[in-house]
Every structure is written in structure tokens, then in C-alpha cells.
N, C-alpha and C positions, 0 to 999 in steps of 0.2 A: 872279571866279572863286572856288568854292565845292571843298571839301575834304568826303574821305568818311573815315570811321576806316580803321585799316589790317584786311585781310585779316583774321580770325582764324588762317586757318593760317602767319603769320608768329610765331606763340606758340605756344609749347608748349601742349599739353593736359593741364589737369590732373589728375591720380588721382582713381578714384572715392571721396568724403569718406567718411570713417566717421561714425560715429554720437555721436563724442565731447561735443558737444552737448545731448547727449540731457535730459530735466528743466529744461535751463536755459531763464533768457530772459534776451532781450537788447533792447537798448534802440540804435539807428544813428541818427547826426541825418548831414545830407544823404544820405540812405537811399536817396533818388529818382532819383540818375543815377552815373554815374562811378563811384566805389572804393566810396561808401558803397552803391549799389544791389548792387555786385558783390560788398561782405561780406556783407550784407542775407542776399544769394540762398544765399551758401555758408554762415551762417551755421546757413538755416532748414533746406537740405539736408541739414546735420549734424546734423541734430535739435532744432537751436532753436526755440523761439517765439518770434518776432522783432518788433518794432515799430519803423516809421521814421519819425524823425522831420523835416518837409522843410518848408520854405518853399509850394514844389506839390508835392503827394503821387502824382501821376500816374503817377508812372515807379517808385513803388515796386513793386519786384516782388510775384510773384502769390503769395497764402499770406500773406505778413505785412500787419500789421495798423497802419494809415497816421495818424499824427497830426498835426494842420497846425500849424505853429508856426515864429516866426521868433525865433533865438536872442539877435537883439538885446534882444528882451521879456523883464527876467527873468519879467513875471509870467504870462505866455505859456508860456515855457519850464516853470515851476514848473506847471503848469496840463496838460500838455501830460506832465510826466514824469508826474504821477500818472496820469492817465488810463491813459499804456501801461503801470505798475505794475501797476494796479490788472486792467487786458483781461488779463495778464500772467499775473498772480499772482503777482507778484511781480518782483526785477529784481535779476538773479546778475551780467550783462557790460554796459559801457555804453562804445560804441564813437563816442567824437565828431569826428565829420570833417566836418560843416559848414565851408565855408570859401570864403572868394572871393581872386581874384586881383588883382596888381595891377603896372604896368609901368613902368620912369622910373628914372631916379638919384634923386637924393637931391633935387635942384633942381624934380623936372620934377610935381610934385603938393602942392595947396595942404594946409593943417591940415587942411579939412573932408576928404579923401581917407583923410590919415590916422589921422583918428578913425573915420571909418567903417571901412575893413578892419581895425585893432584890436580895433574894438569887437565885429568877424564874429569871429575869427581867435583872439584871447585871449579877452576876456570870455565871448563864447558858450561858449566850451568851460570858464571857471571858471561861467557860471549854470547849466550843465549838469550837471557835477559838483555844483557846490549844493545842486539839485533831487535825485540822485539816491544821495548820498552817506546817508540812511537807507535806502533801501532795500537797499544794497549792503552796510552794516553787517549787518543783519537777515539777507540770501544771506551773510555769512563765517562767522556763529555756526552758519546752519544744515547748510551743506557749507564746511569749508575749504578754502581754497585755490582755489576756483572764483569769487569776487569780485573784478570786475578794473574798469580803465578801461584805455581804450586810445586815443589822442589821434593823430590823423593828421599827423603835422609835415611836414619835408622835407627836401630834401636841402639846400637853401638855408640851412638853418639852420646849418650846418658847413662850407658849403663857399662861394665868395664868386664871385657870380655877376651877370655884368653888364646893366643894366637892370630888377634888379629891388631895390632899395634896401629900399621900402617892404615888400614881399612878404618878404624875407630875413627883416627888422627883426619881424614877425609870426611868425615861424617858428623864428626863436631866441628869441623869447619863450614858445611852446610848449613846448621841449625845455627850459628852463627850468623852465618851471611844471610838467614830467611831473619832474624829477628830484625840486624840490621836497614835490607831493604824494606822493611815493611817500614819501619820509621822514615824512611826515607820518599817513601812511595806514597805513603797514606794520604796526604794532602792532595793528589793527584788523581786517588779515586782509585790506587790499583793496588787491590790487596795480595798480599805476601804469606804464603802457611807453608807448610811441611808436614810429611806423613812421617811416621818413624815406626817401619816395620821390624817385628823380630825375622827370625828364620822362617820364610817362605818358600814353597813348595815351586820354585823356579827352575830354569835348565842350567841357571849356575850352581845351586844346590846337586842338582842331578849329577854335573860333573864332578863334584868335591867328593858326592859320595864311591862315585866311580873309581877312584883314585883312592880310593879305604881299603884297610888290608880285610877289613871285615863291611862291607858299604848297609848289609844289615844290623849290625851290633851300632854302627854309627848313625843311621836314622833315628834308631832309639832313645839315642843320647840324645838327639837332638830334638825330636817329639818330648823328650821326660822333661827339659828343660825348661820349657814353654807350660804355666800351670794347667792351659786347658789340655793338654797330653796330646797334641801335635804339633806341626808345622800349620802357619797360617797359608792359606792359598791366594793365589794372585787377585782374583776374583775380589775378594774380601779387602786387600790393600786399596783394588781402583775403587770398591765404592766409598770408599773413606775418602782417596784424593777427586773422587767428583763430587762430596758431600762441598771438603773444602775449594772447591775450583767454583762452583754454580752459583746462583742467586740464590740459592737457600743458608748458602752462608755470608752474605751481602754483608753481616754485623760482625764477619771473623777476622780477622788480620792479626799476624805477628805469633801463631799458632804452633805449637807441635803435637801432632795428633796419633799417639802409639796405636797399632796393630800389630800386636804382639802377645797377643793371649794371655797376658797379666805378667809378662815377664819382668817388665821393670817395676809394677809398685808391688804386686804380690807376693808376700812370704806364705806359703804352705809348709805345715806341720807333714812330716813324711807321712808316706799311705801305710794305714795298717796292713802287715802282712800275716 
């Protein structure tokens, strides 16, 4: 049985975007699908020149500049970042979103899978930042407050979720990496933050649901564990990324912004029956 994405009618529609990214250049990794594509689309709508780095760029939003690279290759990432920066005329904003999922307890995945997931989810961000920082330092001098790195982290970094040991470990590392990088680069004028989505309505979740014995029941369970009673949308996560990445957050660094429908902080009483 297959599943289809939730209807857009289930999600509040975002207001018309301002042009607060006009004149800025942004690179979004993993930007050809899901949260990355929603972010690239939003930044472009708000005036940014946008490049998308992905292994498969067919889904890159219209009007963005696609660069093909695998974040597990340092040489590939460096070449892609250089190509994007040259095409865009510099780099002001990095959204490091590329990542993969993993299911299971600590017993369920062999060492090779741990190495693979950590290589993508953690070292992929390290490689991308390493390649982008020279451009971001230049941007910080050119337009103070506008140079930023925003990581896509996860609620799994701060809440214990069942069957997510490997994934949670990788995202916990991303949270710590965000804080350390914020401290390292604050005096260079480069802000570093992360967004912690809850369970989002993305292609990866769609694939997980398709593999479930009862996809409808599994989706209902995922909806119910977030206090708002539904999954968050990719567009909602993208809006949070755009805030942290943009000039309006010039005073914000070393911050994790949860977009989780209240999952981390709220403890609701059971609904009356």
C-alpha cells in the first residue's frame, strides 16, 4: 500500500513573503526535496539568489542553480560550493540540510550503518561549512549580520524517541556542533543556528509509512504524538530556517528553534472521550 502527502489544505498557508533576502546569495544542501526544497523555494521567493546542492538535483525548485555533489565527498563538496559561490557572486547564507534517516534500537544497526549515517548527517555538515566559511567571512565584512549557517537538526536531539537510536545520536551531534560553531565564528560575524523539526510531512516519512503494516494507523499515531494533532509541514520548517538565516535574526546565534507542534515542551492531559 502506498501513501500520498497530506493535502496542503491541512496546513496553514504562509503569508506573502517579504523581499528581505534581496541581494543575498544562499546555498541549500539537500535542496531538491522535502524541507530543503521548501527552503530553497522560500529563500528565492524572498529575493535571494539560490543554489541547491544535492546528489540528485532533478527536484530543485525552478529558478535555483543546481549543483550535483555528495556530502560524503570532501573534494566533491568543495568543488560544488566553489561553483555555487562563483555562479551566485559570493555566499551569504548556508542552509545545511542534507541528511538521511535510520530506524532501530542501538542493537539493530551494524557499525557500517552507524558510519554511513554519521558520515552524512554530521560530517556532511562539517565538510559543507569548511568549504563555505571563507565565502561567509567575506560576506560578514561586506554586509554585517547577514552571514549565517543554519543546520537542520531534529527534535530527536532533545527528546528520547523509540526506534531512533542512531538517528538521534547523529542529530544530538548536530546540536552540539551548532553550539560549538556558533562560539567559534561569532567574532567573525558568522551566525550559526539550527532548527529542530518534529515529525514532518516529507518524502522520507512517506516512505516509512508505505512500509508499515497499517500506514493509516501509523500516520494517526505520528499525528497524535505532536500536541497540535498533525505532522508539521516542510513549509513550516522552511519558514523557521528562513528566519534564522535571514537579516531579521542578526542578533541570534547559538540557538535551536523547535518546529515540532509542541512535542518537546508541552505535556497535555489526555483528551476527554
